py3Dmol code that shows the C-alpha trace and the ligand (Angstrom):
import py3Dmol

protein = """\
ATOM      1  CA  MET A   1     265.715  47.337 267.020  1.00  0.00           C
ATOM      2  CA  GLN A   2     262.391  48.867 267.945  1.00  0.00           C
ATOM      3  CA  GLN A   3     264.080  51.592 269.834  1.00  0.00           C
ATOM      4  CA  ARG A   4     266.290  52.193 266.943  1.00  0.00           C
ATOM      5  CA  THR A   5     263.399  52.817 264.656  1.00  0.00           C
ATOM      6  CA  GLN A   6     261.922  55.233 267.116  1.00  0.00           C
ATOM      7  CA  LEU A   7     265.027  57.307 266.815  1.00  0.00           C
ATOM      8  CA  LYS A   8     264.444  57.843 263.213  1.00  0.00           C
ATOM      9  CA  ALA A   9     264.886  60.799 261.081  1.00  0.00           C
ATOM     10  CA  ALA A  10     267.561  62.483 262.933  1.00  0.00           C
ATOM     11  CA  CYS A  11     269.510  63.217 259.945  1.00  0.00           C
ATOM     12  CA  GLY A  12     271.194  66.414 259.498  1.00  0.00           C
ATOM     13  CA  CYS A  13     272.529  64.960 256.950  1.00  0.00           C
ATOM     14  CA  HIS A  14     276.379  60.522 256.222  1.00  0.00           C
ATOM     15  CA  ALA A  15     279.926  57.982 254.517  1.00  0.00           C
ATOM     16  CA  PRO A  16     283.169  56.353 255.375  1.00  0.00           C
ATOM     17  CA  SER A  17     285.227  56.628 258.446  1.00  0.00           C
ATOM     18  CA  ARG A  18     288.345  57.380 256.601  1.00  0.00           C
ATOM     19  CA  ARG A  19     289.026  60.892 255.598  1.00  0.00           C
ATOM     20  CA  ALA A  20     287.392  60.806 252.338  1.00  0.00           C
ATOM     21  CA  VAL A  21     287.419  63.552 249.865  1.00  0.00           C
ATOM     22  CA  LEU A  22     284.438  63.260 247.714  1.00  0.00           C
ATOM     23  CA  VAL A  23     282.891  65.444 245.213  1.00  0.00           C
ATOM     24  CA  GLY A  24     280.043  65.803 242.964  1.00  0.00           C
ATOM     25  CA  LEU A  25     282.449  63.886 240.910  1.00  0.00           C
ATOM     26  CA  ALA A  26     282.202  60.681 242.658  1.00  0.00           C
ATOM     27  CA  CYS A  27     279.261  59.574 240.778  1.00  0.00           C
ATOM     28  CA  SER A  28     280.781  60.401 237.525  1.00  0.00           C
ATOM     29  CA  LEU A  29     280.039  57.050 236.114  1.00  0.00           C
ATOM     30  CA  ALA A  30     276.507  57.140 234.965  1.00  0.00           C
ATOM     31  CA  LEU A  31     275.666  60.651 236.031  1.00  0.00           C
ATOM     32  CA  PRO A  32     275.944  63.723 233.964  1.00  0.00           C
ATOM     33  CA  ARG A  33     279.257  65.377 234.416  1.00  0.00           C
ATOM     34  CA  ALA A  34     278.509  68.140 236.702  1.00  0.00           C
ATOM     35  CA  ALA A  35     278.862  69.986 239.722  1.00  0.00           C
ATOM     36  CA  SER A  36     282.156  69.816 241.233  1.00  0.00           C
ATOM     37  CA  ALA A  37     285.078  69.444 239.059  1.00  0.00           C
ATOM     38  CA  PHE A  38     287.443  68.870 241.908  1.00  0.00           C
ATOM     39  CA  ALA A  39     287.448  67.979 245.554  1.00  0.00           C
ATOM     40  CA  PRO A  40     289.642  70.192 247.637  1.00  0.00           C
ATOM     41  CA  ALA A  41     291.470  68.462 250.422  1.00  0.00           C
ATOM     42  CA  SER A  42     290.674  69.517 253.946  1.00  0.00           C
ATOM     43  CA  THR A  43     292.648  72.345 255.511  1.00  0.00           C
ATOM     44  CA  SER A  44     293.423  73.524 259.032  1.00  0.00           C
ATOM     45  CA  ASP A  45     290.574  76.007 258.618  1.00  0.00           C
ATOM     46  CA  ASP A  46     288.283  73.095 257.826  1.00  0.00           C
ATOM     47  CA  VAL A  47     289.209  71.471 261.113  1.00  0.00           C
ATOM     48  CA  ARG A  48     288.703  74.729 262.998  1.00  0.00           C
ATOM     49  CA  PHE A  49     285.257  75.363 261.541  1.00  0.00           C
ATOM     50  CA  MET A  50     284.244  71.723 261.937  1.00  0.00           C
ATOM     51  CA  ARG A  51     285.000  72.060 265.629  1.00  0.00           C
ATOM     52  CA  MET A  52     282.528  74.927 265.710  1.00  0.00           C
ATOM     53  CA  ALA A  53     279.955  72.725 264.011  1.00  0.00           C
ATOM     54  CA  LEU A  54     280.638  70.047 266.629  1.00  0.00           C
ATOM     55  CA  ASP A  55     280.089  72.671 269.321  1.00  0.00           C
ATOM     56  CA  GLU A  56     276.716  73.489 267.782  1.00  0.00           C
ATOM     57  CA  ALA A  57     275.926  69.779 267.753  1.00  0.00           C
ATOM     58  CA  GLN A  58     276.410  69.606 271.517  1.00  0.00           C
ATOM     59  CA  HIS A  59     273.127  71.370 272.136  1.00  0.00           C
ATOM     60  CA  ALA A  60     271.153  69.894 269.253  1.00  0.00           C
ATOM     61  CA  ASP A  61     268.316  67.407 269.573  1.00  0.00           C
ATOM     62  CA  PHE A  62     270.385  65.007 267.494  1.00  0.00           C
ATOM     63  CA  PRO A  63     274.083  65.920 267.252  1.00  0.00           C
ATOM     64  CA  PHE A  64     273.919  67.591 263.884  1.00  0.00           C
ATOM     65  CA  GLY A  65     275.480  71.039 263.930  1.00  0.00           C
ATOM     66  CA  ALA A  66     276.391  73.352 261.091  1.00  0.00           C
ATOM     67  CA  VAL A  67     278.203  76.618 260.494  1.00  0.00           C
ATOM     68  CA  ILE A  68     278.297  78.636 257.310  1.00  0.00           C
ATOM     69  CA  VAL A  69     281.501  80.482 256.518  1.00  0.00           C
ATOM     70  CA  ARG A  70     282.149  83.261 254.082  1.00  0.00           C
ATOM     71  CA  GLU A  71     285.546  84.835 253.512  1.00  0.00           C
ATOM     72  CA  GLY A  72     286.921  83.242 256.638  1.00  0.00           C
ATOM     73  CA  ALA A  73     284.112  84.385 258.929  1.00  0.00           C
ATOM     74  CA  VAL A  74     281.116  82.518 260.317  1.00  0.00           C
ATOM     75  CA  ILE A  75     277.903  84.108 259.027  1.00  0.00           C
ATOM     76  CA  ALA A  76     275.399  81.621 260.479  1.00  0.00           C
ATOM     77  CA  ARG A  77     275.080  78.638 262.768  1.00  0.00           C
ATOM     78  CA  GLY A  78     272.502  75.962 263.177  1.00  0.00           C
ATOM     79  CA  ALA A  79     271.717  72.822 265.116  1.00  0.00           C
ATOM     80  CA  ASN A  80     269.149  70.075 264.713  1.00  0.00           C
ATOM     81  CA  HIS A  81     265.933  71.059 266.485  1.00  0.00           C
ATOM     82  CA  GLY A  82     263.641  68.497 264.923  1.00  0.00           C
ATOM     83  CA  ARG A  83     262.150  67.422 268.225  1.00  0.00           C
ATOM     84  CA  THR A  84     262.058  70.600 270.256  1.00  0.00           C
ATOM     85  CA  ARG A  85     260.504  72.544 267.412  1.00  0.00           C
ATOM     86  CA  ARG A  86     258.404  69.606 266.294  1.00  0.00           C
ATOM     87  CA  ASP A  87     259.718  70.277 262.836  1.00  0.00           C
ATOM     88  CA  PRO A  88     261.136  67.299 260.953  1.00  0.00           C
ATOM     89  CA  THR A  89     262.843  69.665 258.535  1.00  0.00           C
ATOM     90  CA  ALA A  90     264.821  71.433 261.257  1.00  0.00           C
ATOM     91  CA  HIS A  91     268.097  69.730 260.377  1.00  0.00           C
ATOM     92  CA  GLY A  92     271.288  71.512 261.368  1.00  0.00           C
ATOM     93  CA  GLU A  93     272.009  72.659 257.821  1.00  0.00           C
ATOM     94  CA  MET A  94     268.458  73.870 257.251  1.00  0.00           C
ATOM     95  CA  VAL A  95     268.468  75.826 260.487  1.00  0.00           C
ATOM     96  CA  ALA A  96     271.827  77.405 259.597  1.00  0.00           C
ATOM     97  CA  ILE A  97     270.616  78.287 256.113  1.00  0.00           C
ATOM     98  CA  ARG A  98     267.410  79.834 257.451  1.00  0.00           C
ATOM     99  CA  ASN A  99     269.416  81.828 259.970  1.00  0.00           C
ATOM    100  CA  ALA A 100     271.690  83.069 257.178  1.00  0.00           C
ATOM    101  CA  VAL A 101     268.748  83.993 254.975  1.00  0.00           C
ATOM    102  CA  GLU A 102     267.348  86.033 257.834  1.00  0.00           C
ATOM    103  CA  SER A 103     270.680  87.735 258.338  1.00  0.00           C
ATOM    104  CA  PRO A 104     272.904  88.587 256.521  1.00  0.00           C
ATOM    105  CA  GLY A 105     270.638  87.516 253.635  1.00  0.00           C
ATOM    106  CA  ALA A 106     270.560  84.912 250.892  1.00  0.00           C
ATOM    107  CA  ASP A 107     273.128  86.648 248.734  1.00  0.00           C
ATOM    108  CA  ALA A 108     275.766  85.940 251.350  1.00  0.00           C
ATOM    109  CA  LEU A 109     275.220  82.221 250.862  1.00  0.00           C
ATOM    110  CA  LYS A 110     276.401  82.302 247.278  1.00  0.00           C
ATOM    111  CA  GLY A 111     279.832  80.724 247.176  1.00  0.00           C
ATOM    112  CA  ALA A 112     279.935  80.232 250.950  1.00  0.00           C
ATOM    113  CA  THR A 113     281.138  77.047 252.670  1.00  0.00           C
ATOM    114  CA  LEU A 114     278.861  74.991 254.898  1.00  0.00           C
ATOM    115  CA  TYR A 115     280.388  72.786 257.608  1.00  0.00           C
ATOM    116  CA  THR A 116     278.243  70.047 259.055  1.00  0.00           C
ATOM    117  CA  THR A 117     278.828  67.208 261.469  1.00  0.00           C
ATOM    118  CA  GLY A 118     276.906  64.809 259.208  1.00  0.00           C
ATOM    119  CA  GLU A 119     276.783  64.498 255.433  1.00  0.00           C
ATOM    120  CA  PRO A 120     273.798  66.472 254.110  1.00  0.00           C
ATOM    121  CA  CYS A 121     270.668  64.482 253.405  1.00  0.00           C
ATOM    122  CA  PRO A 122     268.868  65.021 250.074  1.00  0.00           C
ATOM    123  CA  MET A 123     266.646  67.721 251.568  1.00  0.00           C
ATOM    124  CA  CYS A 124     269.564  69.728 252.919  1.00  0.00           C
ATOM    125  CA  MET A 125     271.664  69.113 249.820  1.00  0.00           C
ATOM    126  CA  GLY A 126     268.816  70.463 247.732  1.00  0.00           C
ATOM    127  CA  ALA A 127     268.675  73.595 249.858  1.00  0.00           C
ATOM    128  CA  ILE A 128     272.452  73.967 249.626  1.00  0.00           C
ATOM    129  CA  ILE A 129     272.272  73.799 245.839  1.00  0.00           C
ATOM    130  CA  TRP A 130     269.331  76.192 245.543  1.00  0.00           C
ATOM    131  CA  CYS A 131     271.208  78.672 247.722  1.00  0.00           C
ATOM    132  CA  HIS A 132     274.332  78.319 245.554  1.00  0.00           C
ATOM    133  CA  ILE A 133     276.533  77.445 248.490  1.00  0.00           C
ATOM    134  CA  GLY A 134     279.862  76.678 246.847  1.00  0.00           C
ATOM    135  CA  ARG A 135     281.369  74.080 249.138  1.00  0.00           C
ATOM    136  CA  VAL A 136     280.264  71.528 251.709  1.00  0.00           C
ATOM    137  CA  VAL A 137     282.540  70.009 254.319  1.00  0.00           C
ATOM    138  CA  TYR A 138     281.137  67.194 256.438  1.00  0.00           C
ATOM    139  CA  ALA A 139     282.382  64.931 259.187  1.00  0.00           C
ATOM    140  CA  ALA A 140     280.436  61.643 259.378  1.00  0.00           C
ATOM    141  CA  SER A 141     279.129  60.176 256.140  1.00  0.00           C
ATOM    142  CA  ILE A 142     275.610  58.955 255.406  1.00  0.00           C
ATOM    143  CA  ASP A 143     276.941  55.397 255.384  1.00  0.00           C
ATOM    144  CA  GLN A 144     278.416  55.887 258.851  1.00  0.00           C
ATOM    145  CA  LEU A 145     275.303  57.590 260.217  1.00  0.00           C
ATOM    146  CA  ALA A 146     273.135  54.819 258.809  1.00  0.00           C
ATOM    147  CA  THR A 147     274.740  52.431 261.297  1.00  0.00           C
ATOM    148  CA  LEU A 148     273.073  54.469 264.054  1.00  0.00           C
ATOM    149  CA  MET A 149     269.871  55.957 262.636  1.00  0.00           C
ATOM    150  CA  ASP A 150     267.634  56.111 259.620  1.00  0.00           C
ATOM    151  CA  GLN A 151     269.120  57.801 256.588  1.00  0.00           C
ATOM    152  CA  ILE A 152     268.028  58.436 253.033  1.00  0.00           C
ATOM    153  CA  MET A 153     270.765  56.535 251.254  1.00  0.00           C
ATOM    154  CA  VAL A 154     271.621  59.015 248.544  1.00  0.00           C
ATOM    155  CA  PRO A 155     275.138  60.472 248.760  1.00  0.00           C
ATOM    156  CA  SER A 156     275.428  64.241 248.658  1.00  0.00           C
ATOM    157  CA  ALA A 157     277.886  63.898 245.762  1.00  0.00           C
ATOM    158  CA  GLU A 158     275.249  62.181 243.683  1.00  0.00           C
ATOM    159  CA  ILE A 159     272.815  65.026 244.148  1.00  0.00           C
ATOM    160  CA  ALA A 160     275.524  67.596 243.437  1.00  0.00           C
ATOM    161  CA  ALA A 161     276.460  65.794 240.250  1.00  0.00           C
ATOM    162  CA  ARG A 162     272.901  66.112 238.982  1.00  0.00           C
ATOM    163  CA  ALA A 163     272.677  69.854 239.539  1.00  0.00           C
ATOM    164  CA  THR A 164     274.935  71.212 236.861  1.00  0.00           C
ATOM    165  CA  PHE A 165     273.626  74.748 237.275  1.00  0.00           C
ATOM    166  CA  ALA A 166     275.147  75.159 240.732  1.00  0.00           C
ATOM    167  CA  PRO A 167     278.591  73.632 241.164  1.00  0.00           C
ATOM    168  CA  VAL A 168     279.391  72.617 244.719  1.00  0.00           C
ATOM    169  CA  SER A 169     282.501  70.837 245.879  1.00  0.00           C
ATOM    170  CA  ILE A 170     282.323  68.386 248.745  1.00  0.00           C
ATOM    171  CA  THR A 171     284.955  67.365 251.265  1.00  0.00           C
ATOM    172  CA  GLY A 172     284.020  64.528 253.595  1.00  0.00           C
ATOM    173  CA  GLY A 173     285.506  62.895 256.649  1.00  0.00           C
ATOM    174  CA  VAL A 174     286.820  65.968 258.498  1.00  0.00           C
ATOM    175  CA  LEU A 175     286.850  65.046 262.214  1.00  0.00           C
ATOM    176  CA  ALA A 176     284.620  62.096 261.336  1.00  0.00           C
ATOM    177  CA  ASP A 177     285.869  60.011 264.253  1.00  0.00           C
ATOM    178  CA  GLU A 178     285.006  62.736 266.751  1.00  0.00           C
ATOM    179  CA  ALA A 179     281.608  63.233 265.190  1.00  0.00           C
ATOM    180  CA  MET A 180     280.840  59.518 265.211  1.00  0.00           C
ATOM    181  CA  ALA A 181     281.876  59.264 268.857  1.00  0.00           C
ATOM    182  CA  LEU A 182     279.409  62.036 269.637  1.00  0.00           C
ATOM    183  CA  PHE A 183     276.660  60.402 267.581  1.00  0.00           C
ATOM    184  CA  ARG A 184     277.207  57.033 269.304  1.00  0.00           C
ATOM    185  CA  GLU A 185     277.125  58.587 272.737  1.00  0.00           C
ATOM    186  CA  ARG A 186     274.015  60.653 272.109  1.00  0.00           C
ATOM    187  CA  MET A 187     272.079  57.927 270.331  1.00  0.00           C
ATOM    188  CA  ALA A 188     272.833  55.525 273.177  1.00  0.00           C
ATOM    189  CA  LYS A 189     271.465  58.079 275.666  1.00  0.00           C
ATOM    190  CA  LEU A 190     268.355  58.612 273.591  1.00  0.00           C
ATOM    191  CA  ARG A 191     267.751  54.875 273.438  1.00  0.00           C
ATOM    192  CA  VAL A 192     267.973  54.662 277.192  1.00  0.00           C
ATOM    193  CA  ALA A 193     265.679  57.675 277.646  1.00  0.00           C
ATOM    194  CA  GLU A 194     263.073  56.179 275.347  1.00  0.00           C
ATOM    195  CA  ARG A 195     263.154  52.738 276.862  1.00  0.00           C
ATOM    196  CA  PRO A 196     259.662  51.857 278.057  1.00  0.00           C
TER     197      PRO A 196
END
"""
ligand_1 = """\
1
ZN
Zn 269.260 67.070 256.233
"""
view = py3Dmol.view(width=600, height=400)
view.addModel(protein, "pdb")
view.setStyle({"model": 0}, {"cartoon": {"style": "trace"}})
view.addModel(ligand_1, "xyz")
view.setStyle({"model": 1}, {"stick": {}})
view.zoomTo()
view.show()
């Protein structure tokens, strides 16, 4: 348990093991009707780009990797570097977004799709919304990630539903089993490495 708490804050960003298709919609109940009006199902392209995000995750501090795609081409990549950069905000999505802002520039993010191995945390989801990224595709959900590490338990769909000015659709669960296998393996190694 102690070790587990030491491994906190890995998030890149979390939900169910089944292939879930969520959207800003999900929280339609009490939330303002917003963001995403529909949740596109995953496609073969989604699987292809998620594999790239998983590749990024291989050399991350915590296995959160992200790629940003525009018109079928990758415009930026990112991996979690929270420890090596001593920057708790260096989540995979944030690093990818910063890389995209540097080049090709923030305008290219508008309407782009971000693929990430873990559901975006509130910080990353906020950045995604402010950058007007149009779609998010994630593998492991916050609920799934929370079985392995600390997570802020607010679903990305809930945040999207509250930001009516920037619609973003969300597809979850793409290659979630592969991502979770990677998370389990890496977190187990980190626990061993940090054992006193
Ligand atoms: Zn995050």
